[in-house]
N, C-alpha and C positions, 0 to 999 in steps of 0.2 A: 773563354772568348766565344767558342762555338755555341755554348749554352745561351750566351747573351744574344748572339745572332738568331738563334732559334726562338728565343722569347720575343724578339722584336718583330717577328713575322706573324702578325696578328690579322692581316687582311686576306680576304679570299683572293685566289689567283684570278687575274684578268683573263679574258678570252684569248688575248694575244699570248699570254704566258702559257696557257694550255695548248694552243695550236703550235707554239714553238717547241714545247716538250714533245708533242706528238710527231713533229717533223724529225726530231732527233731519236725517235723510237721509244720514248718514255711514255708509255701508255699503260693504263690499268689492265692487267691480265691475270686472270685466275687460272692457275695450273690445275685446280681441282675439277673444273668443268670438263676439260677434255678427258680426264680420268673417269669422271662420272659417265660421260658419253660412251667411253670404251666399255665400261661395265654394263651399261644399258644395252649396247649392241650385242654383247656376249649373252645377256639374259634373253634377248629377243631371238638370238640364234639357237639357244638351248630349247626354247619353247616351240618355235615355228619351223626351224630348218633342220636341226640335228636329228630328230626322230626319223623323218623321211630319208635324210641322207644316210643314216646308219642302216636303214632297211635296204637301200640300194647298194651300199657298200657290202653289207652282209650277204646279199644275193650274189654279188660278184665273187666274193671270197668263197662262198659255199660252192659255187660252180668250179672254182679252182681245186678245192680239196676233194669234192665228190667225183670230179672227172679229171684226174691228174694226167690221163693219157693225152688230153688236148694240149697240155703245156709241157712238151718235152724240153729237156735241158741238155741236149747233145752238143750244141754248138754255142758259141758266144752270141750269135744272133738270137737264138732261142732265149737265152738269159736276158738279153737286152729287151726283147719283146715282152717278156714277163714283167720286167721292171717298169717299162713304159705303161703297161696296162695297170699295174698297181699305182703308179704315179698319177695316172689319169683318174683312177677311182678316188685316190686321196685328194686330188685337186677338186673334184666334184663335191667332196665332203666338206673341205675347208674353205673353198672359194667364197661361199656366202658370208662366213665369219669374217674373212679378210676384208671383203667389200663393205660390210656393215661397219666394222671398226674404223676403216679408213674414212668412210663418208661421215659417220657420226663425229669422229675426231676433228675433221676439217670444218664441219658446220659449227661445232662448239668453239673452235678457235676463231673463225671468221666472224661468228656472231658477236663476239666481244669487241674486236677491233679489226677493221679492214687491213689487210697486209699492205705495208708501204716499204719500198726498198730504202734502207738506211745504211749508207756507207760507214757511218760512225761506228756501227756495231762490229764491223769487221776490221776496223783500223786497229793495229797493234797498240796496246796500252799496258804500261807497267803495272797499273793497279790490278789488272786481272791475274797477274802471276806473283804479285807481291804477297808474301806471307802475312805481313802486318795488315794489309788491306783485307785479305781473306779472313783473317782472324776477327777483324772488326765487323765484317759482314756476317760472319757466322754467329756472333753474339749480339747482333743488332736486333731491334724490335722485329724487323721483317724475318730475320733468321730464327728468332725464338718462336715467331708465329708459325713458320713452316715446320719447325720441330714439334710444336704442339699439335698441329694438324696431323702429322704423321703418327705421333704417339696415340692420338685419339682414334685414328682409323685402326691401328694395330690392336689396341686394347679392346675396342668394341667388337671388331670382327673376330678376334681371337676368342673372346668370352662366348660369343654367340655360337661360333663354330664348335667349341668344346662342348657346349650344352647340347647342340644338335647331335654330334657324334656320340655323346654319352647316352642320349636317349635311344639312339639306334644301335648301340654297341651289341647287345644280345641278339637283336634282329639280324645284324650283319653276320654274326657267327652262325646263326641258324641258316642264313642264306647260302653259306659256303657249302652246305651239304644238300642243297635243293637244286632245282632245275637252273641251268646257266642263264636262261632267259629271265628268271626271277632275280638273279644277281644283277644282271644288266639294268633291269627296271628299278631295283633299289638304288643302284649307283646313280642313275639318272635323277631319281627323286632327291637324293642327298645333294647332288650337284646343283640342282635348281634351288633348293633351300639355302645352300651356302651362298650362291650367286645373288639371291634375293636379299639376303642379309647384307652382303657387301654393297649391293646397289643402294639400299636404304642408308647405310652408313656414309657412303660417298656422296649421296644426295644431300644429306644433312651438312656434311663438311663443305660441299661445293656451294651451297646457299650462303653459309657463313663466310666462306672465303671470297665469294663474289662481291659481297658488300664491303668486306674488310679491305680488299685490294683497292677498291674505289675510294674508300675513306682514307686509307693510308696515302694513296697517290695524291689526292686532293690536299691532304694535310702537308705533304712534303713540298707541294708547289706554293704554299702560302707565301705572301710577300709582306715586306715591311712598308710602312707609309712612304719611306724615302725611295724604295724601288718603284712604287707606283708613280711617284712624281717623275722619276727618271724615265720611266716608260712613256709617260704622257709627253715628256719633252721630246723623246725620240720620234713618237708617232705624230705629234702635232707641231713639233718645232719648239725651240726655246723661246718663251715669251719675250725675253730681252732682245734676242736676235730678230724675231719677227717684228717687234716694235721698231727696231733700228731699220729694218728693211722697209717698213711702211713709211718711216720718216724720210728715208732716202728717196723713195718713190714720190712722196709728196713734194719734196724739194726739187726733184727733177721736173715734175709736172709744173711747179710754180715757175721755175726758170724758163721752161718752154712757153708758158703762158705769157710771162713778161716779155719774152722775145717777140711775141706776136702783136704787142701793143702798137708798134709803129705801123702795122698794116691796117689798123682800125680806121673807120670812117669818122667816128665820133666817140665820146665818152660821156656817159650819164652818171652823175655823181651826187651823193649827199656831201655837203661841204667837207666833212672830215672822216666819215665812218664807212661809206660804201662807194664803190666805183665799178661800172660795167662798161667794157669797151666793145663796141659793135662795128662790124664791117658789112657794108652793103655795096655791091657792084652788080648792076643789072645783068651783065654777061655771065656772072658766076652763080648767083642764087636768086630765087624768087623772093626771098625774105631775108632780113638781116640776120647775121650769125654772131653769137657772143664769142669773141676771141679771147677775152680775159675778164676776170672779175676778182675783186678782193675786198677785204675789210681792214679798216684801221691802217696799219703801216703799209700793207700791200696796196690798199686803195690810194694812199698818198703817192706810192711809187708809180702806180698806173697814171695818175694825174701828172706827175712830174715828167714821165716819158712822153705823154701825150702833148704837154705844153712844149717840151723840147722839140718835138717833131711837127709842131704846128697843127695838131689835131684838135678840133673844137671840143671843149668840155662844157656840158650843159648841167647846171645844178637843178635837179628835180628830185628832192628827197623821197617823196612817196613812190615815184616810178623807179628810182634806184633801189630802194628797199625791196619792192615787189619783184623786180627782175633778178636781183641777187638771190632771193629765196626760191624762185620758181624755175630759173633757167640755168642749165649747166653749161660749162665751157664746151665750145665746138658744136653747139646745138642751135637750131633755128628758133627764134623767139616765137611764143604762142600767138595765136591770132588776137588774143585779148589786148596785146600791146601794139598791134599794127597801127592804130590811129595815132596814138601818142608818139610813137617812133617815127611815123611817116611825116608828122609835122616838123620834127627835129631834122629829119633828112632833107626836107624841103628847104629849111633854113640853111643847112650846110651847102646845098647845091646853089641856092640863091647867093650866098656869100661868095662861093667860088666863081659864079658867073660875074658878079660885080667886080671882083678882083681882076678877072680876065679883061673886063672892059676898061678898067683903070689903066691896066698895063698897055 
């Protein structure tokens, strides 16, 4: 069943899927880059900082051994003073290495992914202490890849270190009987060679791991077509629900529009297909306003309500079609219709005046 789910995930992950994974702390992260940065910092320290640091430390130690009278050990305070001095000398020697390693490690980590606080990672989970889950992680593709990287580093570094030490074997034996400064120089040379080899090996593995982690992360986030559809529904809304909402909105607008027909001054209609209800009161607006319009059944409904409420209905098919197409509800009619509508309004007012005289 799991294989079937994996096979169905053939689509690239969407931007939302990737951002959701990042919010949960699931981001591509190469553990080899910080290791490479640490080795690089160590190599820089060996080349640029250690020689001068050793000279300064050697001068301090030489002063202690050549002038022991200056460092008496009669009391506990004297012993403490000596240890403080040695600690300070050691700190001056090792501080550059610590700073370089810390800075390079932080840059290598932040350069891949900006740190984001994720509470999910500190939440207790049974899968983290489950032997079955641990066993599956150990023999998963990711676990095998980590094992392969470790073995590659060990084998490459081991072979090269053995070759280097083998070539310097007899030279190291001869150095044991030579000047101590020569021994130190040979040790420094061997350390630099070994560190350089480790640096090259970790650089190779880091480059491979950098691209592999991103490929593996992207592959794990792949989605099935159904998941993409579900995500679109969640982000954009279910089309059925949205359609139903639009239908309800149209129905409410239609009812509100029909309710405004009794307020109309007149209705302009095509005999059966179109009807536009206009309201004009000098004290309210400078031009007539469309309070309702409709087609077919709605047009008949508008005419029916108008006739029930004694509102004049004028049949003018061209004018009814044009106004239906160009004017929206609750909008003032364009100036192009002023003349034709003014004539109809004049007829309405004339009829109202005549009715008033008859009464």
